[in-house]
C-alpha positions as CSV (number, residue, x, y, z in Angstrom):
1,M,0.0,0.0,0.0
2,K,1.3,3.4,-0.9
3,A,2.4,5.7,1.9
4,S,-0.1,8.4,0.7
5,R,-3.0,6.0,1.1
6,I,-1.9,5.0,4.6
7,E,-1.7,8.7,5.6
8,A,-5.1,9.3,4.1
9,H,-6.6,6.4,6.0
10,L,-5.0,7.6,9.3
11,R,-6.5,11.0,8.9
12,R,-10.0,9.6,8.8
13,C,-9.6,6.4,10.9
14,P,-12.3,6.5,13.6
15,I,-10.4,4.2,15.9
16,L,-7.3,6.4,15.9
17,A,-9.5,9.5,16.4
18,E,-11.2,7.8,19.4
19,R,-7.8,6.9,20.8
20,N,-6.4,10.4,20.4
21,A,-9.5,11.9,22.0
22,L,-9.0,9.5,24.9
23,L,-5.4,10.5,25.4
24,A,-6.4,14.1,25.4
25,C,-8.4,13.6,28.6
26,D,-6.7,14.6,31.8
27,Y,-7.9,11.4,33.6
28,C,-6.2,9.2,30.9
29,S,-2.6,8.3,31.6
30,P,-1.4,5.3,29.6
31,A,-0.3,2.4,31.8
32,V,-0.6,4.4,35.0
33,N,-2.0,1.4,36.9
34,T,0.1,-1.3,35.4
35,G,3.2,-1.0,37.7
36,A,5.3,-0.4,34.6
37,G,7.5,2.1,36.4
38,E,8.5,-0.3,39.1
39,T,12.0,-1.5,38.9
40,E,12.4,-3.7,42.0
41,L,12.3,-7.5,41.9
42,D,13.4,-8.1,38.4
43,A,14.2,-11.7,39.2
44,E,11.9,-12.8,36.4
45,L,14.9,-12.4,34.2
46,E,16.7,-15.1,36.2
47,E,16.4,-18.8,35.3
48,A,13.8,-20.6,37.3
49,E,13.5,-24.3,38.0
50,P,11.6,-26.4,35.4
51,F,7.9,-26.7,36.3
52,D,7.0,-29.9,38.1
53,E,3.3,-30.1,38.9
54,W,3.4,-31.9,42.2
55,K,6.5,-30.3,43.5
56,F,4.9,-26.9,42.8
57,A,1.7,-28.0,44.5
58,A,3.7,-28.8,47.6
59,R,5.3,-25.3,47.5
60,V,1.8,-23.8,47.2
61,L,0.5,-25.7,50.3
62,R,3.6,-24.7,52.3
63,A,3.3,-21.1,51.3
64,H,-0.4,-21.1,52.1
65,A,0.2,-22.4,55.6
66,A,3.0,-19.9,56.1
67,A,1.0,-16.9,55.0
68,G,-2.0,-17.8,57.2
69,A,-4.3,-17.2,54.2
70,I,-7.1,-19.2,55.8
71,A,-7.2,-16.9,58.9
72,A,-7.1,-13.8,56.6
73,C,-10.3,-14.9,54.8
74,V,-12.8,-13.8,57.5
75,A,-16.4,-15.0,57.7
76,A,-18.9,-13.2,55.6
77,G,-21.6,-13.6,58.3
78,A,-24.6,-12.7,56.1
79,G,-26.3,-12.9,52.7
80,G,-26.4,-16.7,52.6
81,A,-22.6,-17.0,52.3
82,D,-20.7,-19.8,53.9
83,G,-19.7,-17.8,57.0
84,D,-17.7,-20.6,58.5
85,R,-15.7,-21.4,55.3
86,T,-12.8,-19.8,53.6
87,S,-11.7,-19.7,50.0
88,A,-9.2,-22.6,50.6
89,D,-11.2,-25.0,52.7
90,P,-10.9,-28.7,51.9
91,P,-12.9,-29.1,48.7
92,G,-14.3,-32.5,49.2
93,D,-17.8,-31.3,49.9
94,E,-17.8,-27.9,48.1
95,T,-15.3,-27.6,45.3
96,G,-16.4,-31.1,44.3
97,A,-20.0,-32.2,44.8
98,A,-21.6,-28.8,45.5
99,A,-19.8,-27.1,42.6
100,S,-20.9,-29.8,40.2
101,A,-24.5,-28.8,41.0
102,L,-23.7,-25.2,40.3
103,G,-26.7,-23.0,40.6
104,G,-29.0,-25.5,42.3
105,G,-31.5,-25.2,39.4
106,R,-31.4,-21.4,39.3
107,T,-30.7,-19.6,36.0
108,G,-27.5,-17.7,35.4
109,K,-29.4,-14.5,35.6
110,A,-30.7,-15.3,39.0
111,R,-27.3,-16.3,40.3
112,H,-25.8,-13.0,39.1
113,Q,-28.6,-11.1,40.8
114,E,-28.0,-13.0,44.0
115,Q,-24.3,-11.9,43.9
116,R,-25.3,-8.3,43.2
117,D,-27.7,-8.4,46.2
118,A,-25.1,-9.8,48.4
119,I,-22.6,-7.0,47.6
120,A,-25.4,-4.4,48.1
121,A,-26.2,-6.0,51.5
122,R,-22.6,-5.8,52.5
123,M,-22.6,-2.1,51.7
124,V,-25.7,-1.6,53.9
125,S,-24.0,-3.4,56.8
126,M,-21.1,-1.1,56.4
127,G,-23.3,2.0,56.5
128,L,-22.1,3.1,53.0
129,L,-25.4,3.9,51.3
130,N,-27.3,7.2,51.4
131,Q,-24.2,9.2,52.2
132,G,-24.0,11.1,48.8
133,H,-20.8,9.3,47.8
134,T,-19.9,8.8,44.1
135,L,-20.5,5.2,43.1
136,V,-17.9,4.0,40.6
137,E,-18.4,0.5,39.1
138,Y,-15.4,-1.0,37.3
139,G,-15.9,-3.5,34.6
140,A,-19.5,-2.3,34.6
141,G,-20.9,-4.0,31.5
142,N,-24.6,-3.4,31.7
143,G,-24.4,-1.5,35.0
144,E,-26.7,-3.9,36.9
145,L,-24.5,-3.9,40.0
146,A,-24.7,-0.1,40.3
147,L,-28.4,-0.3,39.7
148,T,-28.9,-2.9,42.4
149,I,-26.9,-0.8,44.9
150,M,-28.9,2.4,44.1
151,L,-32.2,0.5,44.4
152,R,-31.1,-0.8,47.8
153,A,-30.3,2.8,48.8
154,E,-33.9,3.7,47.8
155,A,-35.3,0.8,49.7
156,E,-33.4,1.8,52.8
157,V,-35.1,5.2,52.9
158,S,-38.5,4.1,51.8
159,G,-38.7,1.1,54.1
160,E,-39.6,-1.2,51.2
161,T,-37.7,-4.2,50.0
162,A,-35.4,-3.9,47.0
163,A,-37.8,-6.1,45.0
164,E,-40.6,-3.7,45.7
165,V,-38.5,-0.7,44.5
166,K,-37.4,-2.7,41.4
167,G,-40.4,-1.6,39.3
168,E,-40.7,2.1,39.9
169,K,-38.8,4.8,41.9
170,A,-40.1,4.9,45.5
171,A,-42.4,7.7,46.4
172,G,-42.1,9.8,49.5
173,A,-38.7,10.2,51.2
174,K,-35.8,10.4,48.8
175,A,-32.5,8.6,49.1
176,Q,-29.4,10.6,49.3
177,L,-28.0,9.4,45.9
178,G,-24.6,10.6,44.8
179,S,-23.2,10.4,41.4
180,V,-22.9,7.2,39.5
181,C,-20.0,6.4,37.0
182,L,-19.8,3.2,35.0
183,V,-16.3,2.4,33.7
184,D,-15.6,-0.4,31.1
185,S,-13.2,-0.8,28.3
186,A,-15.9,-2.4,26.1
187,K,-18.8,-0.7,24.4
188,S,-22.0,-0.5,26.5
189,P,-24.3,-3.5,25.9
190,A,-27.6,-2.7,24.0
191,K,-29.6,-3.8,27.1
192,N,-28.2,-1.9,30.0
193,A,-29.2,-0.2,33.2
194,D,-28.2,3.3,32.1
195,G,-31.8,4.5,31.7
196,R,-32.9,3.2,35.1
197,L,-29.9,4.9,36.8
198,R,-30.7,8.2,35.1
199,G,-34.2,7.9,36.4
200,L,-33.1,7.3,40.0
201,L,-31.0,10.5,39.8
202,A,-33.6,12.6,38.1
203,G,-34.4,14.5,41.3
204,S,-30.8,15.5,41.9
205,S,-29.4,19.0,41.5
206,P,-27.6,20.0,38.3
207,A,-23.8,19.6,38.1
208,L,-20.9,20.7,35.9
209,A,-20.9,20.2,32.2
210,P,-19.9,16.7,31.1
211,P,-16.1,16.4,30.5
212,A,-14.8,15.1,27.2
213,R,-15.0,11.4,26.5
214,I,-17.7,10.8,29.1
215,T,-21.0,9.7,27.5
216,G,-23.5,10.4,30.2
217,W,-26.5,12.3,31.5
218,R,-26.9,15.0,34.0
219,P,-30.2,16.0,35.5
220,K,-31.8,19.2,34.1
221,N,-32.2,22.1,36.4
222,G,-35.7,21.4,37.8
223,G,-35.8,24.6,39.9
224,G,-37.7,22.7,42.6
225,A,-40.6,22.0,40.3
226,G,-42.4,18.7,39.8
227,G,-40.4,16.6,42.4
228,S,-42.1,14.9,45.3
229,G,-39.5,16.4,47.6
230,G,-40.1,20.0,46.4
231,G,-37.0,22.2,46.3
232,G,-33.3,21.9,47.0
233,G,-33.7,21.8,50.7
234,T,-35.0,18.3,50.9
235,G,-32.9,15.5,52.3
236,G,-32.6,13.7,49.0
237,D,-31.3,16.6,46.8
238,I,-27.5,16.6,46.6
239,G,-25.7,19.1,44.5
240,G,-23.6,17.7,41.7
241,A,-25.3,14.3,41.4
242,C,-24.9,12.9,37.9
243,F,-24.7,9.8,35.8
244,A,-21.8,9.0,33.5
245,R,-20.4,6.1,31.5
246,V,-16.7,6.1,30.7
247,R,-15.2,3.8,28.1
248,M,-11.6,3.3,29.1
249,G,-9.3,0.5,30.2
250,L,-8.6,0.5,33.9
251,E,-4.8,0.3,33.3
252,D,-5.0,3.9,31.9
253,L,-7.5,5.5,34.3
254,E,-6.5,8.1,36.9
255,L,-9.4,7.8,39.3
256,A,-8.6,10.9,41.3
257,K,-9.0,13.1,38.3
258,L,-12.1,11.4,37.0
259,A,-13.8,11.6,40.3
260,E,-13.0,15.3,40.6
261,R,-14.4,15.9,37.2
262,I,-17.7,14.0,37.9
263,A,-18.4,15.1,41.5
264,P,-15.8,17.4,43.0
265,G,-15.4,17.0,46.8
266,R,-17.3,13.7,47.0
267,H,-15.8,10.5,48.4
268,T,-15.8,7.5,46.1
269,L,-17.3,4.0,46.5
270,L,-15.4,1.7,44.2
271,V,-17.2,-1.6,43.4
272,A,-16.9,-4.4,41.0
273,K,-18.2,-8.0,40.5
274,H,-16.0,-10.6,38.8
275,L,-13.3,-8.2,37.8
276,C,-11.0,-10.6,35.9
277,G,-7.4,-11.2,36.6
278,A,-5.1,-8.1,36.1
279,A,-8.1,-5.8,36.0
280,T,-8.5,-6.3,39.8
281,D,-4.9,-5.2,40.2
282,Y,-5.4,-2.1,38.1
283,A,-8.4,-1.3,40.2
284,L,-6.5,-1.7,43.5
285,R,-3.6,0.5,42.2
286,S,-6.1,3.2,41.2
287,A,-7.7,3.1,44.7
288,V,-4.2,3.5,46.4
289,A,-3.4,6.4,44.0
290,L,-6.8,8.0,45.0
291,R,-5.9,7.9,48.6
292,A,-2.4,9.2,47.9
293,A,-4.0,12.2,46.2
294,G,-5.7,13.1,49.4
295,A,-9.2,11.9,48.6
296,P,-9.5,8.4,50.2
297,P,-12.3,6.3,48.9
298,A,-15.1,5.6,51.3
299,A,-14.8,1.9,50.5
300,V,-13.5,-0.6,48.0
301,L,-15.5,-3.8,47.3
302,I,-14.3,-6.1,44.6
303,G,-15.3,-9.6,43.7
304,T,-12.1,-11.2,42.5
305,C,-12.2,-13.5,39.5
306,C,-10.1,-15.4,36.9
307,H,-6.8,-15.5,38.8
308,H,-5.2,-17.4,35.9
309,R,-5.4,-14.1,34.0
310,C,-3.3,-12.2,36.4
311,D,-0.2,-10.4,35.0
312,F,3.2,-10.5,36.7
313,R,4.0,-6.8,36.2
314,A,0.5,-5.6,37.1
315,Y,0.2,-7.7,40.3
316,P,0.7,-5.1,43.1
317,N,2.4,-7.2,45.8
318,R,5.2,-9.2,44.3
319,P,7.3,-8.7,47.5
320,F,4.6,-10.7,49.4
321,L,5.0,-13.6,47.0
322,C,8.7,-13.3,47.0
323,R,8.8,-13.8,50.8
324,L,6.9,-17.0,50.3
325,G,9.4,-18.3,47.8
326,F,7.7,-17.3,44.5
327,V,10.5,-15.1,43.2
328,H,10.6,-15.6,39.4
329,R,8.2,-14.7,36.7
330,A,7.8,-18.4,36.0
331,D,6.8,-19.0,39.6
332,F,4.1,-16.3,39.3
333,E,2.8,-17.7,36.1
334,A,2.7,-21.2,37.5
335,L,0.8,-20.0,40.5
336,C,-1.8,-18.4,38.3
337,R,-2.0,-21.5,36.2
338,V,-2.5,-23.7,39.3
339,S,-5.2,-21.4,40.6
340,S,-7.5,-22.7,37.8
341,W,-7.4,-26.1,39.4
342,S,-10.0,-24.9,41.9
343,S,-12.7,-25.1,39.3
344,V,-12.3,-28.9,39.0
345,S,-15.5,-30.4,40.1
346,T,-14.9,-34.2,40.4
347,A,-14.3,-35.8,43.8
348,A,-11.4,-37.8,42.3
349,T,-9.5,-34.6,41.7
350,S,-10.3,-32.8,45.0
351,E,-6.7,-32.6,46.0
352,R,-5.9,-30.6,42.8
353,A,-8.9,-28.4,43.6
354,Y,-7.7,-27.8,47.1
355,V,-4.2,-26.7,45.7
356,G,-5.9,-24.4,43.3
357,A,-8.0,-22.8,46.0
358,C,-4.8,-22.3,48.1
359,A,-3.2,-20.6,45.1
360,K,-6.2,-18.2,44.7
361,A,-6.1,-17.4,48.4
362,L,-2.4,-16.5,48.2
363,L,-3.0,-14.1,45.3
364,D,-5.9,-12.5,47.0
365,E,-4.1,-12.3,50.4
366,G,-1.3,-10.5,48.6
367,R,-3.7,-8.0,47.3
368,A,-5.3,-7.4,50.7
369,E,-1.8,-6.9,52.2
370,Y,-1.0,-4.4,49.5
371,L,-4.0,-2.3,50.5
372,R,-3.1,-2.6,54.2
373,A,0.4,-1.4,53.5
374,H,-1.0,1.7,51.8
375,G,-3.4,2.9,54.5
376,F,-6.4,0.6,54.2
377,Q,-8.2,-1.8,56.4
378,A,-8.7,-4.8,54.1
379,T,-10.5,-8.2,54.6
380,L,-11.3,-11.1,52.4
381,S,-14.6,-12.9,52.8
382,R,-16.9,-15.3,51.0
383,Y,-20.0,-13.3,50.0
384,V,-22.2,-16.0,48.3
385,N,-22.4,-19.7,48.5
386,V,-20.1,-21.7,46.2
387,S,-23.2,-23.2,44.6
388,V,-24.0,-19.6,43.4
389,S,-20.5,-19.0,42.0
390,P,-17.2,-20.7,42.6
391,E,-15.6,-17.2,42.2
392,N,-17.1,-16.0,45.5
393,M,-14.4,-14.0,47.3
394,L,-15.0,-10.4,48.1
395,L,-12.1,-8.0,48.8
396,T,-13.4,-5.2,51.1
397,A,-11.4,-2.3,52.2
398,T,-11.8,1.1,53.9
399,A,-9.2,3.8,54.1
400,V,-7.6,4.6,57.4
401,V,-7.8,8.4,57.7
402,T,-4.7,10.2,58.8
403,A,-4.3,13.8,60.1
404,G,-5.2,16.4,57.5
405,M,-7.1,13.8,55.4
406,P,-10.9,14.3,54.9
407,A,-12.9,11.5,56.4
408,A,-15.6,9.6,54.5
409,Q,-18.8,10.2,56.4
């Protein structure tokens, strides 16, 4: 192809134009959450031992015992979760028989909704709803998790159940709904919850104009007319509430700048369900950066998933694994590969499943320790029964407020 034709194509290429527009945003910083700038622990360049399946399994079990990962996975205590179990319990009765009957006759849609309800219930128990915080959902997809959380906030105020609020917005008292931002690298599905979320925020006060590259909606200035609350002095009207959807990879997102664009001065609730592999690590790095910027998130709740898709460079706590003997890149990749054994559902392979569960617990405990080392109180707990989803570990964290740092009320 002639150079002139290539240049002509580049001038009108919509993908390139979209990428350039994205890079022009102040909250887009390529590879900011990937750990690319870290230079320590370059032992992946050294030669590692050849992989031996059962020798490595023994290493995983020894490391799991040394790390105390079982003790770190605290009981969920509510929402139908296995409160007395951890992510790495002996799999004879769960990772085997129970997992083979995944769903218990429920549809995939019902199981996903049960997980969303469990996360929303956890937020209620932590007192996070109706505080006017900005809700940011990572890996949002259709936005159903954010919708479930906002409906639960409505239900808390109206006294109705979330199911009763599901059809229409509750009348009477208004929930103190903050802004909602959905972040995903993929295009929004045709069937999504965006319209419902806009409706829930319809009574909020107007905010700043939408920044570039955010496709969203902001409430019109109602001037106190037409709402059941009547005027900006009601308990449910919060200045600056808005809805936005951002199409961007988490590896490039500067959450502090995005949150300031959407809802200046508001604390952030960072949530995600089944955030696969390295995406969880990008999210944790963004949360730590947000706290370092002087705007600690009110809470972080992430359902981890697909540990076999973790990335050595992106993983935020390689020193933790190094202390347990997993020094080389090959060690990390083997640990990720072994984590997929936990999905094995036959009783004959329950030992492999147990090893896989231990590998997952090690990766998640390293993530929790990373947050603790950067000013968070972090716990791991099982938030739904394994029959609902084998990927049922929830990483929950709240920022420890230091002197001069605004507290999340």
